C-alpha positions in Angstrom: -37.9 222.6 131.3 -36.5 222.3 127.8 -32.8 222.9 127.4 -31.1 223.4 124.0 -27.4 222.7 123.8 -25.6 224.5 120.9 -22.0 223.3 120.6 -19.9 222.1 117.8 -18.2 219.4 120.0 -20.2 216.2 119.9 -18.6 215.0 123.2 -19.9 218.1 125.1 -23.4 217.8 123.6 -23.6 214.2 124.5 -22.3 214.7 128.0 -24.7 217.6 128.7 -27.6 215.8 127.1 -27.1 212.6 129.3 -26.6 214.5 132.5 -29.5 217.0 132.1 -31.8 214.3 131.0 -31.0 212.3 134.1 -31.8 215.5 136.1 -35.3 215.7 134.6 -34.8 218.1 131.8 -35.9 217.7 128.2 -32.8 218.2 126.1 -32.2 219.0 122.4 -28.9 219.7 120.8 -27.4 221.4 117.7 -24.0 221.8 116.3 -24.5 225.2 114.6 -26.9 228.1 114.0 -29.0 226.2 111.4 -29.5 223.4 113.9 -30.4 225.9 116.6 -33.1 227.5 114.4 -34.5 224.1 113.5 -34.8 223.3 117.2 -36.7 226.5 117.9 -39.0 225.8 115.0 -39.8 222.4 116.4 -40.0 223.1 120.1 -40.5 225.6 122.9 -37.1 226.2 124.3 -36.6 227.5 127.9 -32.8 227.7 128.2 -30.0 227.7 125.6 -26.5 226.6 126.5 -24.7 228.4 123.7 -21.0 227.9 122.8 -19.3 231.2 122.2 -16.7 229.9 119.7 -18.8 228.2 117.1 -17.4 227.9 113.6 -19.2 230.1 111.0 -21.9 232.0 113.0 -20.4 232.6 116.4 -22.3 232.5 119.7 -22.5 236.3 120.0 -24.4 236.7 116.8 -26.7 233.8 117.6 -27.4 235.2 121.1 -28.5 238.4 119.5 -30.8 236.5 117.1 -32.3 234.6 120.0 -33.1 237.8 121.8 -34.8 239.2 118.7 -36.9 236.2 117.8 -37.5 233.9 120.8 -38.1 234.1 124.6 -35.4 231.9 126.0 -32.8 232.3 128.6 -29.2 232.1 127.4 -26.1 230.7 129.2 -22.9 231.2 127.2 -20.3 228.5 127.3 -16.7 229.3 126.4 -13.1 228.2 126.8 -12.3 231.9 127.2 -12.6 233.0 130.8 -11.3 236.5 130.7 -13.4 239.3 132.2 -13.8 241.1 128.8 -15.1 237.9 127.2 -17.7 237.5 130.0 -18.8 241.1 129.7 -19.1 240.9 125.9 -21.1 237.7 126.3 -23.5 239.3 128.8 -23.8 242.5 126.7 -24.8 240.4 123.7 -27.9 239.3 125.5 -26.7 236.3 127.6 -28.2 235.8 131.0 -25.1 234.0 132.4 -21.6 232.8 131.4 -19.8 229.6 132.2 -16.1 229.0 131.3 -14.9 225.6 130.1 -14.0 223.2 131.5 -17.1 223.2 133.8 -18.7 221.1 136.5 -22.0 219.5 135.4 -23.5 220.4 138.7 -22.6 224.0 138.2 -24.3 224.0 134.8 -27.5 222.6 136.3 -27.4 225.2 139.2 -26.9 228.0 136.6 -29.8 226.7 134.5 -32.1 226.7 137.6 -30.9 230.2 138.6 -31.7 231.8 135.2 -35.1 230.1 135.0 -36.0 231.4 138.5 -35.0 234.9 137.3 -37.0 234.5 134.1 -40.0 233.5 136.2 -39.6 236.5 138.5 -39.4 238.8 135.4 -42.6 237.4 133.9 -44.4 239.9 136.1 -42.0 242.8 136.2 -41.8 245.8 138.5 -45.5 246.9 138.3 -46.3 245.5 141.7 -43.6 247.6 143.2 -45.1 251.0 142.3 -48.6 251.8 143.3 -48.7 254.6 140.7 -47.4 252.5 137.8 -49.3 252.4 134.5 -52.8 251.2 135.3 -52.7 248.2 132.9 -50.2 245.5 132.1 -50.9 246.2 128.4 -48.8 245.1 125.5 -47.4 248.7 124.9 -46.3 251.6 127.0 -46.0 255.1 125.8 -43.7 257.8 127.1 -42.5 261.2 125.7 -43.4 260.1 122.1 -41.8 256.7 122.4 -43.6 253.4 122.0 -42.4 250.4 124.0 -43.9 247.1 122.9 -43.4 244.6 125.7 -44.7 241.5 123.8 -42.6 242.1 120.6 -39.8 243.5 122.7 -39.7 246.5 120.3 -38.9 250.2 121.0 -40.0 252.8 118.5 -38.7 256.4 118.6 -40.9 259.5 118.4 -39.8 259.7 114.7 -41.1 256.2 114.1 -37.7 254.6 113.9 -37.1 251.1 115.5 -34.4 251.1 118.2 -32.6 247.9 118.9 -32.3 246.9 122.6 -30.1 244.3 124.2 -31.8 242.0 126.7 -30.4 243.9 129.6 -31.5 247.3 128.1 -35.0 245.9 127.5 -35.3 244.7 131.1 -33.9 247.9 132.5 -36.3 250.1 130.4 -39.2 247.9 131.4 -38.4 248.4 135.1 -38.1 252.2 134.6 -41.3 252.4 132.6 -43.3 250.5 135.3 -41.8 252.8 138.0 -42.0 256.3 136.5 -41.0 259.3 138.7 -39.8 257.0 141.5 -36.2 257.0 142.7 -34.7 253.5 142.3 -31.4 252.7 144.0 -28.8 250.6 142.2 -29.5 247.8 144.6 -33.3 247.9 143.8 -32.7 248.1 140.1 -30.5 244.9 140.3 -33.3 243.2 142.3 -35.9 244.1 139.7 -33.8 243.5 136.6 -31.6 240.5 137.5 -32.2 239.4 141.0 -29.6 239.2 143.8 -27.7 236.5 141.9 -26.4 239.4 139.9 -25.2 241.3 143.0 -21.5 241.0 142.0 -22.2 243.2 139.0 -23.5 246.3 140.9 -21.5 248.8 138.9 -22.7 247.2 135.6 -26.1 248.9 136.3 -24.4 252.2 135.7 -23.0 250.9 132.4 -26.4 249.6 131.4 -28.0 252.9 132.2 -25.4 254.7 130.1 -26.0 252.4 127.1 -29.8 252.9 127.4 -29.4 256.7 127.7 -27.5 256.7 124.4 -30.5 255.2 122.7 -33.3 257.3 124.2 -31.9 260.6 125.4 -31.6 263.7 123.1 -28.7 265.1 125.0 -26.4 262.8 127.0 -24.9 265.7 128.9 -28.4 266.7 130.1 -30.6 263.6 130.2 -34.3 264.3 130.6 -35.7 260.8 130.8 -33.3 258.8 133.0 -32.0 261.2 135.6 -29.3 260.5 138.2 -30.2 261.1 141.8 -27.0 261.8 143.8 -26.6 259.2 146.5 -30.0 257.7 145.5 -29.8 256.0 142.2 -31.9 256.9 139.1 -35.4 258.2 138.3 -37.4 257.7 135.1 -38.7 261.3 134.7 -41.5 260.6 132.2 -45.3 260.2 132.2 -46.0 256.6 131.1 -49.3 255.5 129.8 -50.6 252.2 128.4 -51.0 252.2 124.6 
């Protein structure tokens, strides 16, 4: 496992590098966005420990860039521990959030947790639904939309690209592999994030709301992602491989 530490404090980079190397990880480090990009150009990175409060380009903008360009899990590091900061970090594309000061053993445990979840998502929800699209192709098509799973791109029926956060991408992928099947909130969490994310049950509703804003014609009368009272949600679209 290759971990990239992006933090402007040399002491933190050195501490994490020594500890994680001793625990069997391959570790690179960078002080800023340019160093981060150089590391991605050189190596295949599995997990990024990304400081939120970097000078210049902050961690939020770098997290969005990582999600657009590379396939790596992101754990946000920050001296800010307020709920709103954690939510903003997660919505920017981070997989987890650790407030400073932190215990090194906790960092290692979080790294292992996000890599387990990433491995579980490598073969998403297709195995759950017997009537899912018949192929694990690169693209899925539904209601005029084109969903490229490899490039992580969504294109509207009008041909316009639609940006998705990491959470929105994973949620849409689960829906697209389980069309016309009622999925409870608990099942969605299992498929999208795993039970390590159980404390954020209501965040599924928020994520569904954000995804609806991007793919529904009328938010008051959603046609693709429908709410099932007492049951959860259903993706009411015919999905084919493209």
